[in-house]
N, C-alpha and C positions, 0 to 999 in steps of 0.2 A: 818608481814606486807608486806614484800617484796614479799612473795609468793602470798598474796592476790592481790597486785598490778599487778603482772605478770599475774595472772589468769584473772584479770579484763581486761587487755589490750588484752590478747589472745581471750577472749570472744567478746570484741568489734570488733576486726579484723574479727572474724568468722562471726558475725552478719552482718558486712559490706559486706563481701564477699557473704553471702547468699542473702542479699538484691540486690546487683548488679547482681547476677546470676538470681534471680527471675525477676528483671527488664528487663534484656537482653532477657530472655525467653519470658516474656510477650510482649516485643516490637517486637521480632521476630515473635511471634504468630500473633500479630495484623497486622504486615506487610504482613505476608503470607496470612491472611484472606482477607485483602484489595486487594492484587494482584489477588487472586482467584475471587473476585467480579468483578474486571476489566476484567479478562479473560472471565468470564461468560457473561458480557455485550457485548464483542466483538463476542463471539460465537453465542449469540442470534441474533445479527444483521446479522452476516455472514450466518446464516441458511436460511435467506430469499433472499440471492443473487443467481445469476445464477450458480456460481461455489463455493459452501460453503467450500469445502475442501481447495481449493486454497486460498480462502479468509482468512480462519483461519491460514493457514501456513504463509501467508504474513503479517498478522496484529498482531497476538498474541505476536510476539517478541517485539512489541511496546506497550504492555499493560500498563506498568508503565508510559509511556509518554501520551498515549491516555486517560487513566483513564476511566471515564464514560462520556466523553465529545463528543457529536455528531459531533461538528465542527472539533475537533482534529481527530476524526475517519475518517471523509470524507477527511480532508487535507492529512492524511497519505495515504489513498487509492489513492488519486490523485497523490501524490508524487511518490508512487510505480509505478503507470502507466507511469508517465513521464520517470522514470529511465528505465523501460522496453522498452519504445518507442525509447529512445536514443540508447539502446543496439541493438535494432532491426535495426535502421538506420545504425549503424556501421557495422552490419553483412551484410546487403544488399549492402552497399557501397563497402565492400570488395569483395562481389560477382561480382560486376560490373567490377572488375579488372581481373577477370579470363580470360584466353586465350581461344580462340575457340568459343566464344559466337556468335550466329547469330545476324543479324541486328535486327530481331524481339525481341530477348531476351534482347539486349542492350536497345531498346526502352521501353520495358516493365519494366525492372529494373529501368531505369531512372524515369519513371512515378511513380513507387512505392516509390522510394526515396523521390520524391516531396510530395506524399501523406502522408508519414510518417512525413515529416517536418511540413506539415499542421496540422497533428494530434498532434504533440508536441506543436505547437503554441496554439492550441485550449485547450489542457489540461493545459497549463501554464496560459492561460486566466481564466480558471475555478478555478485553485488553487489560483490565485491572488484575484479573486472575493470572493471565499469562505473565504479567510483570512480577508476580509473586510466586512463580513456579518453583516448587521445591520446598515451600514452607510447610507443606503437609504431604499427603500421598499424591505423588505426581500423576499416577494413573487416574485417580479420582478427579483431580484438577482438570486433566485433559478431557475427561468424559464430560464434565460440566461445561467446559469451553466449547466443545463440539456441539453440545446440546443448545447452548445459547446462540451460537452462530447459525445453526440449522433453523432455530426458531426465527432468527432475523430474516433468513431467506424465505421462510414460510410467510412472514408478515409482508415481505415485499411482493410475493406472488399473489397474495390475497387482494392487493390493490388492483391487479389487472383482471382478476377472476370475474368482477362484476361489470366490466366495461362493455363487452360485446352487446351491441344493439341498445344499450342503455344511455349512451352519451353521444355527443356530437363528434365529428371527426377530429376537430381541433383539440377537444378535451381528451379524447382517446389517444391521439398521437403524443400529446404533451406528457400524459401520465405514463404511457408505455416507454417512451424515450427516457424519462426521468428514472423510472424503476429499473430499466436495463443498466443505467449508469451506476446503480447501487448493487444490483444483483451480480453483476460481472465481478467486481473486486471482492465482494463478499463470498461468492462461490470459490474464487481463487484462494482466498484466505482460509476457507474451510479445507480445501484440498491440501494446502501447504501444511496446515496443522496435522492433518491425517497422515501425510507423507512423512513429516519430520518427527512426529510423535505417534508411531503406530502401536498404541497400547490397546 
């Protein structure tokens, strides 16, 4: 009787372990499949942007947060743009402290810093409005968001318009590289908004 009881308990434990193992494997498999669906959603959206590779690199790490939600995708794209714009502003502000700058370079850098600040404000407005999408006329909200993001891109390009022949190679390269790091995600954010909300 004791052997039977021992065997019964051993079998019960084994079956429980097998069940838990199968449950864990099934859960992990389902989770993996769901994550892949989210990633596919992002890749499909990014393939229609101006810079698909950069779009995927920036957004795929947030797949579990974005899921397949267009609003969250656009919010994340705008947040990435704001972070890039702040980094750009910091880089160009540091550049303004370099010794040996000409009066022309100082003026151009100052203007560029102001343009980037405007760009940040416009992107923040866009993100705020996107976060409240549906509280009023969605079509009008999307129009405003697109207008602000487009204006942010214009501010970015204004920084580089004055560079040719007016600044040293170092200043020129630093500003262009910094602006590109902002313009790329901002352009992609605008594309995503236009694709996902084609009003």
